[in-house]
C-alpha positions as a Python dict, from the first residue, in 0.01 Angstrom:
ca = {
    (1, 'X'): (0, 0, 0),
    (2, 'X'): (34, -47, -376),
    (3, 'X'): (-269, 171, -450),
    (4, 'X'): (-504, -124, -491),
    (5, 'X'): (-794, -178, -256),
    (6, 'X'): (-714, -448, -3),
    (7, 'X'): (-1076, -564, -12),
    (8, 'X'): (-1052, -621, -386),
    (9, 'X'): (-726, -811, -348),
    (10, 'X'): (-843, -1026, -59),
    (11, 'X'): (-1190, -1096, -197),
    (12, 'X'): (-1055, -1216, -532),
    (13, 'X'): (-796, -1461, -412),
    (14, 'X'): (-513, -1209, -419),
    (15, 'X'): (-580, -1076, -770),
    (16, 'X'): (-566, -695, -737),
    (17, 'X'): (-699, -634, -1089),
    (18, 'X'): (-1026, -832, -1083),
    (19, 'X'): (-1290, -786, -813),
    (20, 'X'): (-1471, -1103, -707),
    (21, 'X'): (-1846, -1038, -680),
    (22, 'X'): (-2009, -1271, -428),
    (23, 'X'): (-2372, -1180, -484),
    (24, 'X'): (-2632, -932, -604),
    (25, 'X'): (-2612, -728, -281),
    (26, 'X'): (-2236, -678, -313),
    (27, 'X'): (-2271, -586, -682),
    (28, 'X'): (-2547, -337, -602),
    (29, 'X'): (-2344, -183, -319),
    (30, 'X'): (-2009, -162, -499),
    (31, 'X'): (-2108, -100, -864),
    (32, 'X'): (-2472, 11, -905),
    (33, 'X'): (-2504, 252, -610),
    (34, 'X'): (-2159, 399, -675),
    (35, 'X'): (-2251, 442, -1045),
    (36, 'X'): (-1934, 269, -1166),
    (37, 'X'): (-1844, 146, -1511),
    (38, 'X'): (-1791, -228, -1492),
    (39, 'X'): (-1709, -530, -1706),
    (40, 'X'): (-1848, -838, -1529),
    (41, 'X'): (-1722, -1182, -1639),
    (42, 'X'): (-1971, -1456, -1551),
    (43, 'X'): (-1814, -1801, -1545),
    (44, 'X'): (-1845, -2142, -1383),
    (45, 'X'): (-1589, -2373, -1222),
    (46, 'X'): (-1698, -2666, -1442),
    (47, 'X'): (-1666, -2461, -1765),
    (48, 'X'): (-1334, -2535, -1937),
    (49, 'X'): (-1377, -2240, -2175),
    (50, 'X'): (-1432, -2008, -1876),
    (51, 'X'): (-1120, -2139, -1701),
    (52, 'X'): (-916, -2091, -2018),
    (53, 'X'): (-1038, -1731, -2046),
    (54, 'X'): (-948, -1640, -1687),
    (55, 'X'): (-583, -1546, -1750),
    (56, 'X'): (-678, -1339, -2056),
    (57, 'X'): (-941, -1153, -1855),
    (58, 'X'): (-689, -1082, -1577),
    (59, 'X'): (-439, -958, -1838),
    (60, 'X'): (-707, -730, -1985),
    (61, 'X'): (-786, -594, -1637),
    (62, 'X'): (-417, -538, -1561),
    (63, 'X'): (-358, -353, -1890),
    (64, 'X'): (-663, -132, -1828),
    (65, 'X'): (-593, -76, -1456),
    (66, 'X'): (-395, 244, -1518),
    (67, 'X'): (-704, 412, -1666),
    (68, 'X'): (-901, 340, -1347),
    (69, 'X'): (-1238, 409, -1516),
    (70, 'X'): (-1371, 52, -1542),
    (71, 'X'): (-1401, -205, -1264),
    (72, 'X'): (-1316, -555, -1389),
    (73, 'X'): (-1519, -805, -1189),
    (74, 'X'): (-1605, -1172, -1198),
    (75, 'X'): (-1873, -1400, -1057),
    (76, 'X'): (-1872, -1778, -1035),
    (77, 'X'): (-2223, -1887, -1131),
    (78, 'X'): (-2199, -2236, -981),
    (79, 'X'): (-2315, -2123, -636),
    (80, 'X'): (-2675, -2021, -566),
    (81, 'X'): (-2558, -1663, -505),
    (82, 'X'): (-2372, -1666, -838),
    (83, 'X'): (-2680, -1802, -1016),
    (84, 'X'): (-2880, -1511, -871),
    (85, 'X'): (-2629, -1264, -1016),
    (86, 'X'): (-2655, -1428, -1360),
    (87, 'X'): (-3038, -1434, -1345),
    (88, 'X'): (-3054, -1069, -1240),
    (89, 'X'): (-2877, -975, -1566),
    (90, 'X'): (-3067, -1226, -1786),
    (91, 'X'): (-2758, -1439, -1848),
    (92, 'X'): (-2849, -1800, -1925),
    (93, 'X'): (-2512, -1943, -2035),
    (94, 'X'): (-2147, -1891, -1953),
    (95, 'X'): (-1901, -1758, -2039),
    (96, 'X'): (-2072, -1420, -2061),
    (97, 'X'): (-1965, -1060, -2020),
    (98, 'X'): (-2203, -792, -1895),
    (99, 'X'): (-2105, -427, -1926),
    (100, 'X'): (-2233, -152, -1698),
    (101, 'X'): (-2214, 223, -1755),
    (102, 'X'): (-2249, 430, -1439),
    (103, 'X'): (-2406, 130, -1261),
    (104, 'X'): (-2669, 58, -1530),
    (105, 'X'): (-2657, -250, -1754),
    (106, 'X'): (-2517, -139, -2089),
    (107, 'X'): (-2471, -458, -2291),
    (108, 'X'): (-2413, -834, -2278),
    (109, 'X'): (-2177, -1044, -2487),
    (110, 'X'): (-2119, -1415, -2526),
    (111, 'X'): (-1751, -1467, -2606),
    (112, 'X'): (-1557, -1793, -2604),
    (113, 'X'): (-1197, -1674, -2635),
    (114, 'X'): (-978, -1379, -2548),
    (115, 'X'): (-853, -1151, -2686),
    (116, 'X'): (-1180, -1059, -2859),
    (117, 'X'): (-1241, -775, -3107),
    (118, 'X'): (-1604, -775, -2997),
    (119, 'X'): (-1518, -724, -2629),
    (120, 'X'): (-1253, -462, -2710),
    (121, 'X'): (-1507, -269, -2917),
    (122, 'X'): (-1773, -288, -2643),
    (123, 'X'): (-1520, -172, -2382),
    (124, 'X'): (-1427, 122, -2602),
    (125, 'X'): (-1798, 216, -2634),
    (126, 'X'): (-1835, 191, -2258),
    (127, 'X'): (-1537, 416, -2189),
    (128, 'X'): (-1607, 670, -2464),
    (129, 'X'): (-1976, 718, -2388),
    (130, 'X'): (-2092, 576, -2724),
    (131, 'X'): (-2422, 391, -2738),
    (132, 'X'): (-2447, 11, -2774),
    (133, 'X'): (-2440, -84, -3143),
    (134, 'X'): (-2613, -421, -3184),
    (135, 'X'): (-2549, -425, -3561),
    (136, 'X'): (-2174, -379, -3515),
    (137, 'X'): (-2168, -662, -3260),
    (138, 'X'): (-2355, -891, -3501),
    (139, 'X'): (-2119, -800, -3787),
    (140, 'X'): (-1816, -893, -3575),
    (141, 'X'): (-1984, -1219, -3466),
    (142, 'X'): (-2044, -1308, -3830),
    (143, 'X'): (-1680, -1225, -3915),
    (144, 'X'): (-1549, -1434, -3622),
    (145, 'X'): (-1770, -1731, -3721),
    (146, 'X'): (-1649, -1716, -4083),
    (147, 'X'): (-1286, -1721, -3966),
    (148, 'X'): (-1328, -2037, -3758),
}
């Protein structure tokens, strides 16, 4: 065994770095009740931007896998079960990233390309124990929009 959970590998199409979440019950069981830190990528099959971000998200998960303090997960919101996951975290549009600290929702970001300074900063806050800084997120959004 390579040290990766076989359930994570098999449930995510063989990707050992990103856990596929197939519903609210699974998320509750594997993240919330176990009080895990998590970065959840909500996407849709029909969303070209989401598909383009997939490899970058996997790369991010692989690079961070050695730390083993954040679960990188994904949910496809095209199914009814996936829509329930999105609704439960007040996500109305994809792509979206929802961060969880010790199983509790910590922050939500709408990002359209990776790598992202905004997502890196939020991940650092999650890992370091810092609080969510809405003003810093808005400042980075403004900077990213000006550089388009």
